[in-house]
C-alpha positions in Angstrom: 99.5 -113.7 87.0 99.3 -111.2 84.1 97.8 -113.8 81.7 95.2 -114.8 84.2 94.3 -111.1 84.8 94.1 -110.5 81.1 91.8 -113.5 80.7 89.3 -112.4 83.2 89.4 -108.8 81.8 88.4 -110.0 78.4 85.7 -112.2 79.8 84.3 -109.3 81.6 84.4 -107.2 78.4 82.6 -109.9 76.5 79.9 -110.0 79.2 79.2 -106.3 78.9 79.2 -106.5 75.1 76.6 -109.3 75.0 74.3 -108.0 77.8 74.4 -104.4 76.5 73.2 -105.1 73.0 69.6 -105.6 74.1 69.5 -102.8 76.7 67.1 -99.9 76.7 68.3 -96.4 77.7 66.5 -94.7 80.6 65.7 -91.7 78.4 63.9 -94.0 76.0 61.3 -95.0 78.6 60.6 -91.6 80.0 57.3 -89.9 79.2 56.6 -86.1 79.4 59.9 -85.4 81.0 59.7 -81.7 80.0 56.4 -81.1 81.9 56.6 -78.8 84.9 53.9 -77.5 87.3 51.6 -75.4 85.1 48.0 -74.6 84.2 46.9 -74.7 80.6 43.6 -73.9 79.0 42.1 -76.8 77.2 41.5 -76.3 73.5 38.0 -76.5 72.1 37.3 -80.1 71.2 34.7 -80.6 68.4 32.0 -83.0 69.5 32.0 -86.4 67.9 29.5 -86.6 65.0 27.6 -89.6 63.7 28.8 -91.0 60.4 27.5 -93.6 57.9 28.1 -97.2 59.1 28.1 -96.2 62.7 26.0 -98.4 65.1 23.8 -96.3 67.4 22.1 -97.5 70.5 18.7 -95.8 71.1 16.8 -96.4 74.3 13.3 -95.0 74.8 11.6 -95.2 78.2 8.2 -94.0 79.5 6.2 -94.1 82.7 3.6 -96.0 80.7 5.3 -99.1 79.2 2.2 -99.8 77.1 3.2 -96.7 75.0 6.3 -98.5 73.9 4.5 -101.5 72.4 5.3 -100.5 68.8 9.0 -100.4 69.7 9.0 -103.8 71.3 6.9 -105.4 68.6 9.2 -103.8 66.0 12.3 -105.3 67.7 11.2 -108.5 69.5 7.9 -109.4 67.7 5.5 -109.4 70.6 4.2 -107.9 73.9 5.5 -110.9 75.9 9.1 -110.1 74.8 8.4 -106.5 75.8 7.6 -107.5 79.3 10.7 -109.7 79.7 12.8 -106.8 78.5 12.0 -104.7 81.6 9.1 -102.3 82.3 9.3 -98.9 80.7 12.5 -99.4 78.8 13.4 -100.2 75.2 16.8 -102.0 74.9 18.2 -102.1 71.4 20.9 -104.8 71.8 22.2 -104.7 68.2 21.7 -101.0 67.7 20.7 -99.1 64.6 23.1 -99.0 61.7 23.4 -95.6 59.9 22.9 -96.5 56.3 24.7 -95.1 53.2 22.3 -92.2 53.1 23.0 -91.3 56.7 19.6 -92.5 57.9 18.1 -94.9 60.4 14.6 -96.3 60.6 12.6 -95.8 63.8 9.1 -96.9 64.8 6.5 -94.1 64.5 9.0 -91.8 62.9 10.2 -93.9 60.0 13.4 -92.8 58.2 15.4 -90.4 60.3 18.5 -88.4 59.4 21.3 -89.3 61.8 24.6 -88.6 60.0 26.5 -85.4 60.8 24.7 -85.0 64.1 26.0 -85.4 67.6 24.3 -87.9 69.9 22.8 -85.0 71.8 21.3 -83.5 68.7 19.9 -86.8 67.6 18.5 -87.5 71.0 16.7 -84.1 71.1 15.3 -84.5 67.6 14.0 -88.1 68.3 12.4 -87.0 71.5 10.7 -84.0 69.8 9.4 -86.3 67.1 8.1 -88.9 69.5 6.3 -86.5 71.8 3.2 -86.7 69.6 3.0 -90.5 70.3 4.7 -90.8 73.7 4.3 -87.5 75.5 6.6 -88.4 78.4 9.3 -90.2 76.2 12.8 -90.2 77.5 15.5 -90.9 74.9 19.1 -92.0 75.3 21.5 -92.2 72.4 25.1 -93.4 72.4 27.7 -95.0 70.1 28.0 -98.8 70.1 30.9 -99.0 67.7 33.4 -96.6 69.4 36.3 -99.0 69.5 40.1 -98.6 69.1 42.7 -101.2 68.3 46.2 -101.3 69.9 49.0 -103.3 68.4 52.7 -103.7 68.9 54.7 -102.9 72.1 51.9 -102.8 74.6 51.3 -105.4 77.2 47.7 -106.3 76.2 47.2 -105.6 72.4 43.6 -105.9 71.6 40.5 -104.1 70.2 38.7 -102.2 73.0 35.1 -100.9 72.9 34.6 -97.5 74.6 31.4 -96.7 76.6 31.7 -93.0 76.1 32.5 -90.5 73.3 35.9 -89.2 74.4 39.2 -91.2 74.6 42.7 -90.0 74.6 45.7 -91.9 73.3 47.2 -92.1 76.8 44.0 -93.6 78.1 44.0 -96.1 75.3 47.6 -97.1 76.0 46.6 -97.5 79.7 43.8 -99.8 78.8 46.3 -101.9 76.9 48.5 -102.3 80.0 51.0 -99.5 79.2 54.0 -99.7 77.0 56.4 -102.6 77.1 60.1 -101.7 78.0 60.9 -102.0 74.3 58.2 -99.5 73.0 59.3 -96.6 70.8 57.4 -93.9 72.7 58.3 -91.0 70.5 56.9 -92.4 67.3 53.5 -94.0 68.0 51.6 -94.5 64.7 47.9 -93.6 64.6 45.9 -94.9 61.6 42.5 -93.2 61.1 39.8 -93.7 58.4 37.1 -91.1 57.8 35.3 -89.7 54.8 36.8 -92.4 52.6 40.3 -91.2 53.5 43.0 -93.1 55.4 45.3 -91.0 57.6 48.7 -91.9 59.1 50.1 -89.8 61.9 53.1 -90.1 64.2 52.6 -89.1 67.8 55.4 -88.4 70.3 54.2 -89.5 73.8 57.4 -88.3 75.4 56.8 -84.6 74.7 54.1 -82.3 76.0 53.3 -81.2 72.4 51.3 -84.5 72.5 48.4 -82.6 74.1 48.3 -80.2 71.1 48.1 -83.0 68.5 45.0 -83.6 66.5 45.4 -87.3 67.4 45.5 -86.8 71.2 41.8 -87.5 71.2 41.0 -90.7 69.3 38.1 -91.3 66.9 36.1 -94.5 66.5 38.0 -97.3 64.8 41.4 -95.7 65.2 44.4 -98.1 65.1 47.4 -97.4 67.3 50.6 -99.2 66.5 53.6 -99.0 68.9 56.8 -99.9 67.1 59.6 -101.6 68.9 63.0 -100.1 69.6 66.0 -101.4 67.8 67.1 -103.0 71.1 64.2 -105.4 70.7 66.1 -107.1 67.9 68.7 -108.4 70.4 66.2 -109.3 73.1 63.6 -111.4 71.3 63.7 -115.2 71.4 65.5 -117.1 68.6 68.9 -118.5 67.7 71.4 -116.9 70.1 74.4 -117.7 68.0 72.8 -116.4 64.8 71.8 -113.1 66.4 75.1 -112.4 68.1 77.5 -114.0 65.7 78.6 -110.6 64.4 79.9 -109.9 67.9 80.8 -113.3 69.2 82.9 -114.6 66.4 85.4 -111.6 66.2 85.5 -111.5 70.0 86.3 -115.2 70.4 88.9 -115.1 67.6 90.6 -112.1 69.2 90.5 -113.7 72.6 91.9 -117.0 71.3 94.8 -115.2 69.6 95.5 -113.2 72.7 95.5 -116.2 75.0 97.7 -118.1 72.6 100.2 -115.3 72.6 100.2 -115.0 76.4 100.7 -118.8 76.9 103.6 -118.9 74.4 105.3 -116.1 76.4 
């Protein structure tokens, strides 16, 4: 009876050893556990400014579509194309690339300085410049290349294009389907390039200091990499014996010795 009891006891111990190696602690999947009911003033967030190599969408509309002929001809090469594009609207599908000098080229206006301006500033300046040619011109300006890339321990790693000018790291992770159970939430890597400088920063999404980080609000072309927890090493697919040999071999050897001793007795 004693030998049978000992046998099942060691089998149970082995089960817990093997299943516990790939486990994730509850504290490792919590986010913002230290947040309580409170009201906090939001810090001033500098508006996003246009940079060289940005792709800018510029749409001009008028109550008189014939006033937009130069734009249509510039883009599509004829008035017929203008009509098919929709009355009173100019749709720039590919957008305008900001060149190395920070400029774009527009019909009527010619070269126009765009770099270091917000989309609002650029919109107002373009409209003021067009008023001599199209008195009722309405101008819309937006980024076409605001995209972020999420890699690692998220459910849907991908590159995502953003339709607006403000995106938080939590929103980006949400777009990617949230963290996987094996995500290291307290050390999310953000890689950012601007002004010919590449920045690396670690962000702790489990603590409310996240909201004070300079990387809480993302910039165009940011890369977010979510590293795996060490537990992932024992949970990924592969050779089971090779992965757990450090645990299995000593355990089986000890169990064999113990059973042999009990049987002899």
